[in-house]
C-alpha positions in Angstrom: 0.0 -0.1 0.0 2.9 2.4 0.7 3.9 2.2 -2.9 0.4 2.9 -4.0 0.3 6.0 -1.9 3.6 7.1 -3.6 2.1 6.9 -7.0 3.0 3.6 -8.3 0.5 2.6 -11.3 -1.3 -0.8 -10.1 -2.0 -1.4 -13.8 1.8 -1.5 -14.8 2.5 -4.7 -16.9 5.6 -6.8 -16.8 7.1 -8.3 -20.1 4.4 -11.1 -20.4 1.6 -8.4 -20.0 0.5 -9.7 -16.7 -0.5 -7.0 -14.0 -0.2 -7.2 -10.2 -3.9 -8.9 -9.9 -2.4 -11.8 -12.4 0.5 -12.3 -9.9 -1.5 -12.2 -6.7 -4.1 -14.9 -8.3 -1.2 -17.1 -9.5 1.2 -16.9 -6.4 -0.8 -16.0 -3.3 -2.3 -19.1 -1.8 -2.0 -17.6 1.7 -4.8 -16.6 4.1 -4.6 -12.9 2.9 -5.3 -13.8 -0.6 -8.7 -11.9 -0.5 -7.3 -8.9 1.3 -4.5 -8.6 -1.3 -7.1 -9.0 -4.2 -9.6 -6.6 -2.5 -6.9 -3.8 -2.1 -5.7 -4.0 -5.8 -9.4 -3.7 -6.9 -10.0 -1.0 -4.6 -6.8 0.7 -6.1 -8.3 0.5 -9.6 -6.3 -2.3 -11.0 -8.0 -3.5 -14.3 -9.2 -6.7 -13.2 -10.4 -7.5 -16.9 -7.0 -7.3 -18.3 -5.6 -10.2 -20.4 -1.9 -10.8 -20.7 0.0 -11.7 -23.7 -1.1 -15.5 -23.6 -4.8 -14.2 -23.4 -5.2 -15.3 -19.7 -7.2 -12.8 -17.3 -6.8 -13.1 -13.4 -9.4 -15.7 -13.1 -7.6 -18.0 -15.6 -4.6 -17.7 -13.2 -6.7 -18.2 -10.2 -8.3 -21.3 -11.4 -5.3 -22.9 -12.8 -2.5 -22.1 -10.4 -4.2 -21.1 -7.1 -4.7 -23.7 -4.3 -5.9 -21.3 -1.5 -8.7 -22.5 0.7 -10.3 -19.1 -0.2 -10.5 -19.9 -3.6 -14.4 -20.1 -4.0 -14.3 -16.5 -2.2 -11.6 -15.2 -4.7 -13.7 -16.3 -7.6 -16.6 -14.6 -6.3 -14.7 -11.3 -5.8 -13.4 -11.4 -9.3 -16.8 -12.2 -10.8 -18.4 -9.3 -8.8 -15.8 -7.0 -10.4 -17.0 -7.6 -14.1 -14.3 -10.2 -14.9 -15.2 -12.1 -18.2 -16.0 -15.6 -17.1 -16.1 -16.7 -20.6 -12.9 -15.0 -21.7 -10.7 -17.8 -23.6 -7.1 -17.6 -23.5 -4.8 -18.2 -26.6 -5.3 -22.1 -26.2 -9.2 -21.5 -26.2 -9.5 -22.2 -22.6 -11.6 -20.6 -20.1 -11.2 -20.4 -16.4 -13.7 -23.1 -16.0 -11.4 -25.4 -17.9 -8.7 -24.9 -15.6 -10.4 -25.2 -12.6 -11.8 -28.5 -13.5 -8.4 -29.8 -14.8 -6.2 -28.3 -11.8 -8.2 -27.6 -8.7 -8.5 -30.7 -6.2 -10.3 -29.5 -3.4 -13.5 -30.9 -1.9 -15.1 -27.7 -2.7 -14.7 -27.9 -6.5 -18.5 -28.3 -7.0 -19.0 -25.0 -5.1 -16.3 -23.0 -7.3 -17.9 -24.4 -10.5 -21.5 -23.6 -9.4 -20.2 -19.7 -8.9 -18.9 -19.7 -12.6 -22.2 -21.3 -13.8 -24.3 -18.9 -11.9 -22.0 -16.0 -13.6 -23.0 -17.5 -17.1 -19.9 -19.5 -17.9 -20.2 -21.5 -21.2 -20.5 -25.1 -20.5 
């Protein structure tokens, strides 16, 4: 938060086109995942931004994150206009990755959130 208070742009992208929300969704599986995401969204990060491989933050969350808060994180992104039907350059949407990689007992709940938000089946 100190960096943002000093004027750092939260929408800056790295070489692969990812922004800070992509990185939080990919690498932060800790208990503060939701807090970090809320902070970035509250700081006006573009939650809908896609990187060079066509992935948005929801793709990264569903593919790489194993947080016990994953369902809450999915809800947070979907409540902030992320496109649940966005396809990456390989033609996959977040639901494809969720089913392939998420091995938690609440997988059904996570899938239901995406269905409720209109994901293509």
